[in-house]
N, C-alpha and C positions, 0 to 999 in steps of 0.2 A: 441480262446485260452482258454476261460473260460468253454468250453463245456466238457473238460476233467478234472478229479480231480487232476491230477499231476500238481504241481506248475511249473511256468515258470519264466524266467528272461526277462525283457524288457530292452533293451539297446538303448540309444539315443546318437548317436555320436556327434550331434550338437544341444544340448538341448535348447539353447537360454535362455530367461529370465523366461520362464514358464508361465507367465501371462502378458498381455499387456493392457495398458490403452488407450482406444479409444478416450478419451478426452485430451490426451497429445498433445503438440504442434506439434510433428512430425506426429501423426496420423491425426490430424485436417488438417495439411498442405497437406498431400498426399491425404486424403479422399478415400483411396483404399477400406476401409471396407464398404463404402456406396454401392458400386456395388458388394460386396461379401456377407458377412453375413448379411449386412443391407437389402438385397433383400429377404432373407429367414426369417428374424426376423418377428414374428407375423403372418405368414401365417398359414392357417388351412387346406391346401391341400397337405401337405408334404408327400412323400413316407415314409414308416416306418423307413428305415435306416436314412433318413435325419431328421425325426421327433425326433428320439432318440438323434441325434447329437445336434439339436437346443435346445432340452430340457436340455442337458448337459450345453450348453452355458447359458441357462436361470438360472441355479443354481448359476452361478457367478453373476447374475444380478437380485436378488430377487425383486428389486423395479419395474422391468418391463422396465426400461430404459437401453438401450444397452450402457454400459460404459466400461465393461471389456471383454477381449477376451482370451480364454484359448489357451496356446501353447501345444505342444505334451506332455510334462511331466505332465501337469495338467490333460489332457485327459487320459493318461495312468494310473495315480493314481486313477482317478475316476472309471475306468473300472476294474483295477486289484483287486485281492483279498488279504487278509492279508498274505497268505502264498507265494504270488508272490513277486519278487524282482525287483526294479528299479535301474538301473545304468546309471547315467546321466553325460555326458561329455560336457564341454564348455570351449573354449579357450579365448574368448573375456573377458578382465578384468572387464569391466562394467557389462556385462550380467551375469558373474559368481557370482558377489556379489548379484545381484537381484535374481538370481535363488536360491542361498543358503538361502536367507531370505524367499523367497516364500515356499521353502521346509520346513523350520523351522516352518512356520505358518501352513502348511498342517499337519505336525506331531503333533503340539500342538492341532489342531482341532480334529485329530483322538483320541488323548489321552482324550480330553474332552468328546468324545462320548463313551469312554470305550473300544476303539479298540486298542489292543496292540498286535503287531507282535513279533515273536521270532527273536532276533537279529536286525540288522539294515535293515529295509525294503527298505529305499531309501538312496543311496549313491551318493553324488555330488563330482565330481573331476574336478579341474582346469587343464585340459590336452587336448591334441589332441586326438579326438575320434577315428581317423584312427588307431593310435598306441594303444590306450587303449582297442580297441576291441579285439586285439590279446590275451590279458591276460585273457579275460573272456570266451573264447571259448575253449572247450565245457563247458557249464554250468553244475553245479552239478546235476540238474534235467533232463538234456538232452532235455530240451525244451526251446526255446528262440525266441523272436521277436526282430529284429534289425531294427531300423529306421535310415536311412542315408539321411540327407538333408542339405548339406553344402550350403553356399551362392553362390557358383560358380562365385565369383567375379574375380577369376583368372582362366585361362584356364586349369591349372594343376589339378584343382579340379576334372575334369572329369576323368583324369587318376588315381588320388588318389582313387576315388570311385571304379573304376574297379579293381585296384590292391588290395584294401582292401577286396572286395568281393571275389576275386580269392583266397586270403589267408584264408578268413573266411570259404569258402566252403571246403578247404583242412582240416581245423581243425574241422569243424562241418558241414558236408554236409546236415544234416537234418534240419538245422535252417531255419526260415522264415525271409527273408530279403526284406524290403520295401525301395525303393529309390525314392525320389522326385527329379525332375529336371525341369528347365525352358526350354520351347521350343522356341529357338531363331534362328536367321538367321545364326549365326556363325557355321562353319563346325563342331566344337567339339560337339555342341548340336544336330545337324542333324544326326550325326553318332553314338551318344551315345547309344541309345536303341539297335541298331544292334550289337554294341560291347558287350553289356550285354547279348544278346541272345546267344553268343558264350561261355558263362561261363558254367562250368560243373554242372549245377543244373538240377534236375530231371524234373522240370516243371517251366514255367514262365508265367506271366500274365502282359500285358502292356496296360495301359489305358491313353488316353490324353483327355484334355478338352480345347477347344478354345472358348472364350467368344466373340471374334471378329476376323475379318480377319487381316492379317499383314498390318502394316502401310507402306506408300510409302517410308518413310525414314528408315525403318527397326528397329526403336526404339520402346520401350515399351514392356511390358510383356502381351501378349494377350493369351498365351497358356501355359499349364504346363502338366507334365506327372508324372505318378507313374509306376514304374517297380517293380514287386514283384516276387522274386525267391521262389519257393516252396510255392505257395499261398494256402490258405484254399480252399477246394472244393466248399464252398458256396459263395465265393466272386464274381465269374463271374455273377451268377444269380442276386445278389444284385446290381451289377454295371449296368446290362442291364435294371434293373427297375429304377434305380436312374439317370443315365446319361441323358436320354432324357428330364427329368424334369429340370435338371440343365441347359441344353442348352436353354430350353424354358424360364426359369426365369432369368438366368444370362446373356443370349445372348444380345449383344449390337448392332449387325448388322447381315447381311445375312451370314457373315463368321463364325458364331457360329456353332460349331459342336463337335462331340466326336468320338473317335475311340477305339475299344477294340480288342486286339490281344492276342492269347495264343499259346503256343508251348511246345515242349518237348526237352529233351537233345538230341544233335546230336552225334552219334557215327559212327565210320568207319575210313577208311584210308584217309589220306590227299591227295587231288588231286595233280597231277604234276604241277610244276611251269609253269605259262603261260597259263594254261587251264582256262575255265570259272568257276567262283565260283557259287556254288549252293545256293538256298535260305536256311535259317537257320531253322531247326526244321520243324514243321508242321504249321508254321505261316499262318494265313488265308490271310494275305496280304504279297506279296513278299517283301523281304528286299530291300531297296534302294541300298544296297551295293552288291547285288547279280547279276550275269549275266554279259555278256560281255558288255563293254562300259559303265559300271555303274558310272565310275568316270569321265565322260566327262564334259567339261566346258559348261556353259549355252549357248544354241544355237547350240552346236556341235552335229551332228547326231550320231546315233549308228553305229557301224561297223568300217571299215577302214577309214583312213584319206581321206576326200573328195578330197584333192589335188592330191592324188595318182590315182584317178579314171579318166578315159577318159570321154569326153563329151557324154552324153546319158546313162552312166552306173549308177546304183544305184538309179535311179529315178523311183519309182513304177508307172506303168501305161503308161510309155513312151516307144516308140520303141527304141530298142537298136541298135547301129551301129555294123555291123559285125567286129570281131576282126581278124587281120592277124598276123601271126607269124613273128616277126622281125628277119631277118637273122643277125647273128653276123658278124661284120666287120672282113675282113681277117687280120691275124696277120702278122706283119712284122718280118723278121728274126732277131734274137737277137745275137749280137756279144759280146764276152767277152772283157771288158775294161781292158787293162793292167795297173797295178799300176805304179805310177810315182816312179822313183828311190828315195830312202830315203837317205838323207844326214846325216852327223854326228849329234848326239843328242846334243842339247845345255843344259847346266846345269845352274841352278840359284845359288844364293849365298848359299843356304842351302845344296847344293850337290845333290838335287833331280832333275831328268830329267823331 
């Protein structure tokens, strides 16, 4: 975004608190950062993109001890220029207070450094980012980066994200939209990326990172994904250089892996109802929602219902028994039944028969 002179607007629909204390009671109790940024902290073999990111985290921790972690608003402010604008939404009452205070400190720091922007460079709003996004598109400069990463604590968040993107693309098709989501066992999460591939964006890029294989009980967050609509042309090459390193350093077992897909907008007529669905775009890996039998239950084979097959049919490699045409049973002649004679109609107390 910074490679062009034209200013842009950064929109964060779920901004959070902005900065997080890694020595807080909650962070110490969960210990999640230890296997995340903690494994990258202090390494000297980082790929260039990761080295830049860890250096940005280091500016929050000048003592060298990892105590503070930047959220997306802090990262956006550090990377954006004075002419660019940040629009931050947060609905949680506790987080919005912390976010507003952190932004106030950021602006005071910029003023001390003699950096003064025209107008309000950062605006914080206590509102639902899904609704607030509509009023900001298209931006005055016709350039925007939108980050959408709700907590997905309720299943409707998946639908809200897709609906918000559908509306945003109608208002501003050229915008860049980056969506984070957790890769979970629930159906909404497994189908989420394939639903986003059907949005009317010119191009999309999808990347997932798994630090471990799924647990037997299905709990725990072991994988997450980013889906980018209208991605920058340099992003795929950066990811292909960075993701193998992340798998190596952050991987916790043999299930650690990554996946990168990309595709383009699908155009054409809608196939007839009941016909097989085709893969979306030019995705390098076929969509799990494409093709016949794609919504089968676990253990159910592709094709027709096995109960409708005769023994020996549908088993590859086995000899099939010859089929014989069953003759229909002869029909018995049909006689017309005469109606019984109708008696006088009885009336109830209301006078209706």
